[in-house]
C-alpha positions as CSV (number, residue, x, y, z in Angstrom):
1,M,21.2,-40.5,11.7
2,R,23.6,-42.5,14.0
3,T,25.9,-39.5,14.5
4,F,22.9,-37.4,15.4
5,R,21.6,-40.0,17.8
6,T,25.0,-40.4,19.6
7,F,25.3,-36.6,20.0
8,V,22.0,-36.3,21.8
9,G,22.8,-39.3,24.0
10,A,26.1,-37.6,24.8
11,A,24.4,-34.3,25.6
12,L,21.9,-36.1,28.0
13,I,24.7,-37.9,29.7
14,L,26.6,-34.8,30.0
15,T,23.5,-32.9,31.3
16,A,22.8,-35.6,33.9
17,S,26.4,-35.7,35.1
18,I,26.6,-31.9,35.9
19,G,23.3,-32.1,37.7
20,V,21.5,-29.4,35.4
21,P,17.9,-30.0,34.8
22,C,17.0,-30.6,31.1
23,A,14.3,-27.9,31.1
24,Y,16.9,-25.2,31.3
25,A,19.5,-26.6,28.7
26,Q,17.8,-24.7,25.8
27,A,18.1,-21.2,24.5
28,P,15.6,-18.8,26.0
29,G,12.1,-19.1,24.2
30,Q,13.1,-22.4,22.6
31,R,11.7,-25.9,23.5
32,S,14.7,-27.6,22.2
33,A,18.3,-27.0,21.4
34,V,17.9,-28.6,18.1
35,I,15.2,-27.4,15.6
36,A,13.5,-30.3,13.9
37,T,13.3,-30.2,10.2
38,D,11.4,-33.2,9.3
39,C,9.5,-31.5,6.6
40,D,11.8,-30.2,3.8
41,Y,10.9,-27.4,1.3
42,D,9.1,-29.9,-1.2
43,C,7.2,-31.3,1.8
44,L,6.1,-27.9,3.0
45,I,5.0,-26.9,-0.7
46,G,3.1,-30.2,-0.8
47,F,1.1,-29.1,2.3
48,V,0.5,-25.7,0.6
49,R,-0.9,-27.4,-2.4
50,G,-2.8,-29.9,-0.3
51,Y,-4.4,-27.2,1.6
52,M,-5.4,-25.2,-1.5
53,E,-6.8,-28.5,-2.9
54,A,-8.7,-29.2,0.2
55,L,-10.1,-25.6,0.1
56,K,-11.1,-26.0,-3.5
57,R,-13.1,-29.3,-2.7
58,K,-14.5,-27.9,0.6
59,D,-13.0,-31.1,2.1
60,P,-10.6,-30.5,5.1
61,T,-9.9,-34.3,5.2
62,H,-7.9,-33.9,2.0
63,V,-4.8,-32.7,4.1
64,R,-3.6,-33.4,7.5
65,F,-4.5,-31.0,10.2
66,A,-3.4,-31.1,13.9
67,P,-6.4,-31.8,16.1
68,N,-6.0,-28.3,17.7
69,V,-5.3,-26.5,14.5
70,R,-5.9,-22.6,14.8
71,F,-7.5,-20.9,11.9
72,T,-8.1,-17.2,11.1
73,E,-9.8,-15.5,8.3
74,N,-9.1,-11.6,8.2
75,N,-7.8,-11.8,11.8
76,V,-10.8,-13.4,13.2
77,E,-10.3,-16.9,14.8
78,M,-12.9,-19.4,14.0
79,P,-13.4,-23.3,13.4
80,L,-11.7,-24.6,10.2
81,G,-13.6,-26.5,7.5
82,N,-17.2,-25.2,7.2
83,D,-17.1,-21.4,7.7
84,G,-15.8,-18.4,6.2
85,L,-14.3,-19.0,2.7
86,W,-14.5,-22.8,3.2
87,A,-18.2,-22.4,3.0
88,T,-18.3,-20.0,0.1
89,V,-15.5,-21.0,-2.2
90,T,-16.2,-22.1,-5.7
91,G,-12.7,-22.1,-7.3
92,V,-9.1,-21.9,-6.6
93,A,-6.6,-20.5,-9.2
94,E,-4.4,-23.2,-10.7
95,T,-1.2,-21.3,-9.7
96,G,-0.1,-19.0,-7.0
97,L,3.1,-17.5,-5.3
98,E,4.3,-20.3,-3.2
99,A,7.1,-20.0,-0.5
100,A,8.3,-22.2,2.3
101,D,10.7,-21.9,5.3
102,V,12.2,-25.3,6.3
103,M,13.6,-23.8,9.6
104,T,10.2,-22.5,11.1
105,G,7.8,-25.0,9.1
106,N,6.0,-22.1,7.7
107,A,4.8,-22.0,4.1
108,A,2.6,-19.5,2.3
109,W,0.4,-19.2,-0.9
110,I,-0.7,-15.8,-2.6
111,G,-3.2,-15.9,-5.4
112,T,-7.0,-15.8,-6.4
113,V,-9.9,-17.7,-5.5
114,E,-13.6,-17.5,-6.3
115,E,-16.7,-17.5,-3.9
116,H,-20.0,-18.0,-5.4
117,G,-18.4,-17.3,-8.8
118,R,-17.0,-13.9,-7.7
119,P,-13.1,-13.3,-7.7
120,A,-11.2,-12.6,-4.5
121,Y,-7.5,-12.2,-3.8
122,Y,-6.2,-14.6,-1.2
123,G,-3.1,-14.8,1.1
124,M,-2.5,-17.8,3.2
125,R,0.2,-18.9,5.8
126,I,0.3,-22.4,7.3
127,K,2.6,-23.8,10.0
128,V,3.6,-27.6,9.8
129,E,4.7,-29.4,12.8
130,N,4.9,-33.2,13.1
131,R,3.7,-33.6,9.6
132,A,0.3,-31.9,10.3
133,I,-0.8,-28.3,9.9
134,T,-1.1,-26.5,13.2
135,E,-1.8,-22.9,12.0
136,V,-3.7,-21.3,9.3
137,E,-3.7,-17.6,8.7
138,T,-5.6,-16.1,5.7
139,V,-6.5,-12.8,4.3
140,V,-9.3,-12.7,1.7
141,V,-9.9,-9.5,-0.3
142,R,-13.3,-9.0,-1.7
143,N,-14.1,-6.3,-4.3
144,N,-17.0,-4.9,-2.2
145,G,-16.7,-1.2,-3.2
146,L,-14.1,0.2,-0.8
147,P,-11.1,1.9,-2.5
148,L,-8.6,-0.9,-2.8
149,P,-6.4,-1.9,-5.8
150,F,-8.1,-5.0,-7.3
151,G,-6.6,-6.2,-10.5
152,D,-8.1,-8.3,-13.2
153,V,-7.7,-11.9,-11.9
154,A,-7.5,-13.1,-15.5
155,K,-4.2,-11.1,-16.0
156,V,-2.6,-11.8,-12.8
157,V,1.1,-13.2,-13.3
158,H,3.1,-14.1,-10.2
159,D,6.7,-13.3,-10.8
160,P,8.8,-16.5,-11.4
161,A,11.8,-14.7,-9.6
162,F,10.2,-15.7,-6.2
163,N,10.9,-19.4,-7.1
164,E,14.4,-18.8,-8.4
165,I,17.4,-20.1,-6.2
166,L,19.8,-17.2,-5.8
167,P,23.5,-17.7,-6.5
168,P,25.5,-17.8,-3.2
169,E,27.0,-14.4,-3.7
170,Q,23.4,-12.8,-4.1
171,R,22.1,-14.3,-0.9
172,R,22.0,-12.8,2.6
173,P,21.6,-14.4,6.1
174,R,18.1,-14.8,7.6
175,E,18.6,-11.9,10.0
176,R,19.7,-9.5,7.2
177,L,16.6,-10.5,5.0
178,I,14.2,-9.8,7.9
179,A,16.1,-6.5,8.5
180,V,15.7,-5.4,4.8
181,A,11.9,-6.3,4.9
182,D,11.6,-4.4,8.1
183,S,13.3,-1.5,6.7
184,Y,10.7,-1.3,4.0
185,F,7.9,-1.0,6.6
186,N,10.1,1.6,8.4
187,T,10.0,3.6,5.3
188,V,6.4,3.3,4.6
189,E,5.5,4.2,8.1
190,L,4.9,8.0,8.5
191,N,6.5,8.1,5.0
192,D,8.1,11.6,4.8
193,G,10.5,10.9,1.9
194,V,13.4,9.4,4.0
195,V,14.2,6.0,2.5
196,F,15.6,3.3,4.9
197,A,15.2,0.4,2.6
198,P,17.7,-0.7,-0.2
199,F,15.7,-1.1,-3.5
200,D,16.7,-2.7,-6.7
201,E,16.5,-0.2,-9.6
202,D,14.0,-2.5,-11.4
203,C,11.8,-3.0,-8.0
204,G,8.2,-3.7,-8.9
205,R,5.2,-4.0,-6.5
206,L,2.0,-6.0,-7.1
207,E,-0.9,-5.2,-4.8
208,N,-4.1,-7.4,-5.0
209,G,-3.0,-8.2,-8.6
210,F,-2.5,-4.6,-9.6
211,L,1.0,-3.4,-10.5
212,T,1.1,-0.1,-8.3
213,T,4.7,0.7,-9.6
214,G,4.2,0.0,-13.2
215,A,2.5,3.2,-14.4
216,R,1.7,6.7,-13.4
217,L,-1.2,6.4,-10.9
218,E,-3.9,9.1,-10.8
219,T,-5.1,10.1,-7.3
220,A,-7.3,12.6,-5.7
221,G,-4.3,14.9,-5.5
222,G,-2.9,14.2,-9.0
223,G,-0.6,11.6,-10.4
224,I,2.3,9.9,-8.6
225,V,5.6,8.6,-9.9
226,Q,6.4,5.0,-10.8
227,G,9.0,3.0,-9.0
228,C,9.2,1.6,-5.5
229,E,11.9,4.1,-4.2
230,A,10.6,7.0,-6.2
231,Q,7.2,6.8,-4.6
232,L,8.6,6.5,-1.2
233,K,10.8,9.5,-1.8
234,L,7.8,11.5,-2.7
235,G,6.2,10.7,0.7
236,Y,3.0,9.6,-0.9
237,F,2.2,7.1,2.0
238,R,2.3,9.8,4.8
239,I,-1.1,8.5,5.9
240,N,0.4,5.3,7.4
241,K,0.5,6.3,11.2
242,R,2.1,3.0,12.0
243,I,2.9,-0.5,10.6
244,R,1.9,-2.6,13.5
245,E,2.2,-6.2,14.7
246,R,4.9,-6.9,12.1
247,R,5.7,-10.6,11.9
248,Y,8.2,-12.4,9.7
249,P,7.1,-16.1,10.0
250,L,8.7,-17.2,6.7
251,V,12.2,-16.6,5.5
252,D,13.8,-18.6,2.6
253,V,17.6,-17.8,2.4
254,E,18.2,-19.8,-0.8
255,R,15.6,-17.9,-2.8
256,G,15.8,-14.7,-1.0
257,V,12.1,-14.5,0.0
258,V,10.5,-13.1,3.1
259,V,6.8,-13.3,3.9
260,A,5.5,-10.7,6.3
261,T,2.1,-10.1,8.0
262,G,0.9,-6.9,9.8
263,F,-1.4,-4.0,9.8
264,F,-1.1,-0.5,8.2
265,D,-2.9,1.9,10.6
266,H,-4.5,5.0,8.8
267,A,-5.4,7.2,11.6
268,N,-6.6,10.0,9.3
269,E,-6.0,12.6,11.8
270,F,-5.4,14.7,8.6
271,D,-7.2,14.4,5.4
272,R,-4.8,16.6,3.3
273,Y,-1.0,16.5,3.1
274,L,1.8,17.7,1.1
275,T,4.2,15.3,-0.7
276,T,7.9,16.3,-1.1
277,D,7.1,17.7,-4.6
278,G,5.0,20.4,-2.9
279,I,1.6,19.0,-4.2
280,E,-1.3,18.7,-1.8
281,R,-2.9,15.2,-1.7
282,R,-6.2,14.1,-0.2
283,T,-6.8,10.8,1.6
284,L,-9.4,8.5,0.0
285,L,-11.0,7.7,3.2
286,K,-11.8,10.3,6.0
287,W,-11.9,8.0,9.0
288,P,-9.6,5.8,11.0
289,N,-9.1,2.4,9.2
290,S,-6.5,-0.4,9.0
291,I,-5.5,-2.9,6.4
292,S,-4.3,-6.5,7.1
293,L,-1.8,-7.8,4.9
294,V,0.3,-10.8,3.7
295,E,3.3,-9.5,1.8
296,A,6.2,-11.3,0.1
297,F,9.5,-9.7,-0.6
298,K,12.1,-11.0,-3.1
299,I,15.5,-9.7,-2.0
300,R,18.4,-10.0,-4.3
301,D,22.0,-9.0,-3.5
302,G,20.6,-7.4,-0.2
303,K,18.1,-5.1,-2.2
304,I,14.3,-5.4,-2.6
305,Y,13.6,-6.7,-6.1
306,R,10.0,-7.7,-6.1
307,I,6.9,-7.2,-3.7
308,E,3.7,-9.1,-3.9
309,A,1.0,-8.4,-1.4
310,V,-2.7,-9.0,-0.7
311,F,-4.4,-6.8,1.8
312,S,-8.0,-5.9,2.9
313,Y,-9.6,-3.3,5.1
314,V,-10.3,-4.3,8.6
315,P,-11.5,-2.2,11.6
316,Y,-8.9,0.5,12.9
317,F,-6.3,-1.1,15.2
318,M,-7.6,-4.6,14.9
319,H,-5.4,-7.2,16.5
320,S,-4.1,-10.5,15.1
321,P,-4.7,-13.5,17.3
322,F,-1.2,-14.9,16.2
323,Y,0.6,-11.8,17.5
324,E,1.4,-12.1,21.3
325,Y,1.8,-9.0,23.5
326,P,3.6,-9.3,26.7
327,P,1.3,-9.9,29.7
328,V,0.0,-6.8,31.4
329,P,1.0,-6.6,35.0
330,E,-2.0,-6.9,37.3
331,R,-3.0,-3.8,39.2
332,P,-4.2,-4.2,42.8
333,A,-7.9,-3.7,42.9
334,A,-9.2,-0.2,43.9
335,R,-11.0,0.1,47.0
336,P,-14.7,1.3,46.5
337,P,-15.3,4.6,48.1
338,A,-17.1,4.5,51.5
339,N,-20.2,6.4,50.0
340,A,-20.7,5.4,46.3
341,E,-22.1,8.3,44.4
342,R,-25.3,7.6,42.5
343,C,-25.6,9.5,39.3
344,D,-29.2,10.1,38.2
345,R,-30.5,10.8,34.7
346,E,-29.6,14.4,34.6
347,C,-26.1,13.6,36.0
348,L,-25.5,10.8,33.5
349,I,-26.7,13.0,30.5
350,G,-24.2,15.7,31.7
351,H,-21.4,13.2,31.6
352,A,-22.4,12.2,28.0
353,D,-22.6,15.8,26.9
354,R,-19.2,16.7,28.3
355,F,-17.8,13.5,26.6
356,M,-19.1,14.5,23.2
357,E,-17.8,18.0,23.6
358,A,-14.3,16.6,24.6
359,L,-14.4,14.1,21.6
360,V,-15.1,16.9,19.1
361,A,-12.5,19.0,20.7
362,R,-10.1,16.1,20.4
363,D,-9.1,16.7,24.1
364,P,-9.6,13.7,26.5
365,S,-7.9,15.6,29.2
366,R,-11.1,17.4,29.9
367,L,-12.8,14.3,31.4
368,P,-12.8,12.6,34.7
369,W,-11.4,9.1,34.1
370,A,-11.6,6.1,36.4
371,D,-8.3,4.5,37.4
372,S,-8.9,1.7,35.0
373,V,-10.8,2.6,31.7
374,R,-11.9,0.3,28.9
375,F,-12.3,1.8,25.4
376,T,-13.5,0.4,22.1
377,E,-14.3,1.7,18.8
378,N,-16.2,-0.5,16.4
379,S,-15.4,-3.3,18.9
380,V,-11.6,-2.9,18.8
381,P,-9.9,-2.1,22.1
382,M,-7.7,0.8,21.9
383,M,-6.2,3.7,23.9
384,I,-8.1,7.0,24.6
385,G,-6.9,9.4,22.1
386,E,-6.6,7.0,19.2
387,G,-9.2,6.3,16.5
388,Q,-12.2,8.6,16.4
389,W,-10.3,11.1,18.8
390,G,-8.1,12.1,15.8
391,S,-10.5,12.2,12.9
392,I,-13.6,13.8,14.4
393,R,-14.2,17.4,13.4
394,G,-18.0,17.9,14.7
395,R,-21.3,16.7,15.6
396,R,-24.6,17.6,14.2
397,P,-27.4,18.9,16.5
398,G,-30.5,16.9,17.3
399,G,-29.0,13.8,18.7
400,L,-30.7,11.4,21.3
401,Y,-29.6,10.9,24.8
402,I,-30.5,7.7,26.7
403,A,-29.6,7.3,30.5
404,D,-29.9,4.4,32.8
405,P,-29.2,5.2,36.5
406,E,-29.6,1.6,37.5
407,T,-26.6,0.5,35.6
408,G,-24.6,3.8,35.3
409,N,-24.7,3.6,31.5
410,V,-25.6,6.6,29.3
411,G,-25.7,6.8,25.5
412,W,-25.9,9.3,22.6
413,Y,-27.1,8.6,19.2
414,G,-26.7,11.0,16.2
415,I,-24.3,12.1,13.4
416,I,-20.7,13.1,13.8
417,E,-18.2,14.1,11.1
418,D,-14.8,12.7,10.2
419,H,-13.4,15.8,8.6
420,D,-16.1,16.5,6.0
421,A,-17.6,13.0,5.9
422,P,-20.7,12.4,8.1
423,A,-21.2,9.1,10.0
424,W,-24.0,7.5,11.9
425,F,-22.8,7.2,15.4
426,G,-23.7,5.5,18.8
427,M,-21.9,5.9,22.0
428,R,-22.2,4.4,25.5
429,L,-20.4,5.5,28.7
430,R,-20.4,3.7,32.0
431,V,-20.0,6.2,34.9
432,V,-18.7,4.8,38.3
433,N,-18.5,7.2,41.2
434,G,-18.5,10.2,39.1
435,R,-15.8,8.9,36.7
436,I,-15.9,7.4,33.2
437,A,-15.0,3.7,33.5
438,E,-16.0,2.4,29.9
439,V,-16.4,4.0,26.6
440,E,-18.0,2.1,23.6
441,L,-18.2,4.0,20.2
442,V,-19.9,2.6,17.0
443,S,-19.6,4.4,13.8
444,A,-21.0,3.6,10.4
445,R,-19.6,5.4,7.4
446,E,-20.9,5.9,3.9
447,R,-18.5,3.8,1.9
448,N,-18.9,0.8,4.1
449,P,-21.4,-1.8,2.5
450,G,-25.0,-1.4,3.7
451,P,-27.7,1.1,4.2
452,F,-26.7,4.8,4.5
453,G,-29.5,7.5,4.7
454,D,-29.2,11.1,3.9
455,P,-27.5,12.8,6.9
456,D,-29.0,16.2,5.9
457,R,-32.3,14.6,6.7
458,F,-31.5,13.3,10.1
459,Q,-34.2,13.9,12.7
460,I,-35.0,11.9,15.7
461,H,-38.6,10.8,15.8
462,P,-40.5,12.7,18.6
463,E,-41.6,9.2,20.0
464,F,-38.1,8.6,21.4
465,T,-38.2,11.4,23.7
466,E,-41.8,11.2,24.8
467,I,-42.6,10.0,28.2
468,L,-45.1,7.1,28.2
469,P,-48.3,7.2,30.2
470,P,-48.1,4.8,33.2
471,E,-50.6,2.3,31.4
472,A,-48.3,2.0,28.4
473,R,-45.0,1.2,30.4
474,M,-43.5,-2.2,31.2
475,P,-41.2,-3.6,33.9
476,R,-37.6,-3.6,32.9
477,A,-37.5,-7.5,32.6
478,R,-40.4,-7.4,30.1
479,M,-38.7,-4.7,27.9
480,E,-35.5,-6.7,27.9
481,A,-37.4,-9.8,26.8
482,L,-39.1,-8.2,24.0
483,V,-35.7,-6.9,22.6
484,D,-34.1,-10.3,23.1
485,G,-37.1,-12.0,21.4
486,Y,-36.5,-9.6,18.4
487,A,-32.9,-10.9,18.1
488,S,-34.2,-14.4,18.3
489,T,-36.8,-13.8,15.5
490,V,-34.1,-12.4,13.2
491,Q,-31.8,-15.3,13.8
492,L,-32.4,-18.0,11.1
493,N,-35.7,-16.2,10.4
494,D,-38.3,-18.8,9.4
495,G,-41.5,-16.6,9.8
496,T,-41.8,-17.6,13.7
497,L,-42.2,-14.5,15.8
498,F,-40.7,-14.4,19.4
499,T,-41.8,-10.8,20.1
500,Q,-44.7,-8.5,19.5
501,F,-44.8,-5.5,17.0
502,D,-46.9,-2.4,16.8
503,P,-48.7,-2.5,13.4
504,A,-46.9,0.7,12.6
505,C,-43.3,-0.4,13.6
506,E,-40.6,0.9,11.4
507,R,-36.9,-0.1,11.5
508,R,-34.2,2.4,10.3
509,E,-30.5,1.6,9.8
510,N,-28.0,4.3,9.5
511,G,-30.8,6.7,9.0
512,Q,-32.5,4.7,6.1
513,S,-35.9,3.0,6.5
514,V,-35.4,-0.7,5.8
515,T,-39.1,-1.6,6.3
516,H,-40.8,1.2,4.3
517,G,-40.2,2.8,1.1
518,D,-37.7,1.2,-1.4
519,G,-34.9,0.3,1.0
520,G,-33.8,-2.7,2.8
521,S,-31.4,-4.1,5.2
522,A,-27.9,-5.3,4.3
523,V,-27.0,-8.8,2.9
524,I,-30.7,-10.0,2.6
525,A,-32.8,-9.7,-0.6
526,K,-32.6,-6.3,-2.2
527,G,-35.4,-3.9,-1.7
528,A,-36.9,-5.8,1.3
529,A,-39.2,-2.9,2.1
530,K,-40.9,-3.2,-1.4
531,I,-41.3,-7.0,-0.9
532,A,-42.9,-6.6,2.6
533,R,-43.8,-3.4,4.4
534,G,-43.3,-3.2,8.2
535,C,-41.4,-5.0,10.9
536,E,-43.6,-7.9,11.4
537,A,-44.3,-8.4,7.8
538,Q,-40.8,-8.8,6.7
539,L,-40.0,-11.2,9.6
540,K,-43.2,-13.3,9.0
541,L,-42.0,-13.6,5.4
542,G,-38.6,-14.9,6.5
543,L,-36.6,-12.2,4.7
544,Y,-34.0,-12.3,7.2
545,R,-33.2,-16.1,6.8
546,P,-29.6,-15.5,5.8
547,V,-28.9,-14.3,9.3
548,D,-27.1,-17.4,10.8
549,R,-26.6,-16.0,14.3
550,V,-27.4,-12.9,16.4
551,R,-24.8,-13.3,19.1
552,D,-23.1,-11.5,21.9
553,R,-26.4,-9.8,22.7
554,R,-26.2,-7.2,25.5
555,I,-28.7,-4.8,26.9
556,L,-26.9,-1.5,27.4
557,M,-29.5,0.8,28.7
558,V,-33.2,0.8,29.8
559,D,-35.4,3.9,30.3
560,E,-38.8,2.5,31.6
561,E,-40.3,6.0,31.7
562,R,-39.7,6.6,28.0
563,G,-40.0,2.9,26.9
564,L,-36.5,2.9,25.5
565,V,-34.0,-0.1,25.3
566,V,-30.5,0.3,23.9
567,A,-29.1,-3.1,22.8
568,S,-25.7,-4.3,21.0
569,S,-25.4,-7.5,19.1
570,F,-23.6,-9.1,16.1
571,A,-25.5,-10.7,13.1
572,D,-23.5,-13.2,11.3
573,H,-24.1,-14.1,7.7
574,A,-22.2,-17.2,6.5
575,L,-23.7,-17.2,3.1
576,R,-23.1,-20.7,2.4
577,E,-25.9,-20.2,-0.3
578,T,-26.8,-17.0,-1.9
579,R,-30.4,-18.1,-2.7
580,Y,-33.0,-18.8,-0.1
581,R,-36.7,-19.6,0.1
582,T,-39.1,-17.3,2.1
583,T,-42.4,-18.4,3.6
584,D,-44.4,-17.5,0.5
585,G,-42.4,-20.2,-1.4
586,R,-40.5,-17.8,-3.5
587,I,-36.7,-18.0,-4.0
588,R,-34.8,-14.7,-3.1
589,E,-31.3,-13.8,-3.9
590,T,-28.9,-12.2,-1.3
591,Q,-27.3,-8.9,-2.2
592,D,-23.9,-10.1,-1.1
593,W,-21.9,-13.2,-2.0
594,Y,-19.4,-13.3,0.8
595,P,-19.4,-13.9,4.6
596,S,-19.8,-10.8,6.7
597,T,-20.9,-9.7,10.1
598,R,-23.0,-6.6,11.1
599,E,-22.2,-5.0,14.4
600,L,-25.5,-3.4,15.7
601,F,-26.2,-0.6,18.1
602,E,-30.1,-0.6,18.3
603,I,-32.4,1.8,20.1
604,F,-35.8,0.3,20.5
605,K,-39.1,2.3,21.4
606,L,-41.5,0.0,23.2
607,S,-45.1,0.9,24.2
608,N,-48.0,-1.3,25.4
609,G,-45.9,-4.4,25.3
610,R,-44.9,-4.0,21.6
611,I,-42.1,-2.7,19.5
612,R,-43.0,0.6,17.8
613,R,-39.7,1.9,16.4
614,I,-36.0,0.8,16.1
615,E,-33.2,3.1,15.1
616,A,-29.9,1.2,14.5
617,V,-26.3,2.0,13.8
618,S,-25.3,-1.0,11.4
619,V,-21.6,-1.5,10.7
620,F,-20.0,-3.8,8.2
621,Q,-17.4,-6.1,10.1
622,P,-15.1,-9.0,9.2
623,Y,-17.1,-12.3,9.5
624,R,-17.4,-13.5,13.1
625,M,-15.9,-10.3,14.5
626,P,-15.7,-11.0,18.2
627,S,-17.1,-8.6,20.9
628,P,-14.6,-7.6,23.5
629,W,-17.5,-6.8,25.9
630,T,-18.6,-10.5,26.3
631,K,-16.7,-13.6,27.5
């Protein structure tokens, strides 16, 4: 310790004597020329175990967190301690794969947890600074029906090789270990049979507890071979358009372990492809999607020996709050034209129709774009040409146009097709001076949890296109208040009404009635339409009590003549409890057991001061998914 202090003192004296400011005496991007390692391997593993014990107890005071700790669950940043898995966890596995990096202060755990008694796979990374956790990054994998590997949690065994210290001759430097892990992602990306990664002959890969290299797997296009390298030589993972936002926060040179995070983007611009053996394969999903992962590599003698990963679906092109892109240079503000063009209803609908034609043709060059354009798909910002632009193959006739010349917004609601898979679809454009400045797409697909009506029976109710008689119309502000009152009624629904309904009011989500028949909305008690019939009856009963928040509410379009309002919002379901009491005193059970959010694109038909009909596109999203359109 004395030697270290003397060295630092000498360095400071030297710096002062040559007149160089201390702020510039470090390597670029570093705060200090000496990396503090005050928490060794055992210390970091202690923090990992402390975190998992705190999670198990639902007690964040059990481990030390920094006051400004950052926490994410499935790439959504949120407060730590009483939200997401912290609110639903009912068990933590006794053991998990543990790893630590003394140089960076990062540590990780991969294993299984329970929420409300149901199993989930779990990947966690923490960063420790000054003996406190400053970052927590987690991936929670629920078995909710989407096509993911999901092994039997009772049979999961974490390979002890991850804990074994390698003999010096089998170790590689930190930079080489990262390069080897990165070469794996380079091989999996656009996988065409060319292998860039070095593999041990006995390489094995465990994904969500399922050994994906241990047996011949059956797929939509036939079986695939076993073995890490053999599968990649086959080109089976061709669907990976990119492996994005790759990060390597944890490297353990002694044990040859690298823990990586990132996203696999499945653009699904094609739904059939040939592997190198000449067999045609089919993609399991037909639409753009991404998977978010925490992946551990055991690298022995420079070769990948073991891989263990947990990953879950997230919206296509979703971003990690921990990944930092370089700042975008500011563009000078464009001068508004001397005579701004006003686009009336017919003009706006023309823009919407041309947009849909260009989208189906997958040709954005047909459209008049503004100098600066904002584009989102299911609330993820991306470039025009990505996402739906690659997978769409058609739109069905009979959609509904909604135009609002006052705001320059125009929308379309109907059914589109990703290859041969139909989806319920809502679209909004904002037109400024004859050019498209904003595009917002919302798509609900069949295999996502929640209601999904028969697309072949799709028909817009005639009331949505009817012009109201003057006495049935309302001012714009009153229309917006009715719709906002509806959201306030749904939020923490206790039977109090903040809006007014027509007795015949019906709500449909993704083409399925949730207020009539035998259906019901997502998450809340199953078969809500059989419990209470109609919009008002369901809300007076408090069936939507599990909705914690209806946030990021926006009015997108208003058509006073037709009594139409299009609104966007996010409904959060924390599900701290799966049982709730309705106003009739009965205990109801939620359909789901895990936190989630529904993104809503809703069209309201209003008449005589009341809500008559609601058509909604309802999309399953990660819990607390943020809106890029609100501050």
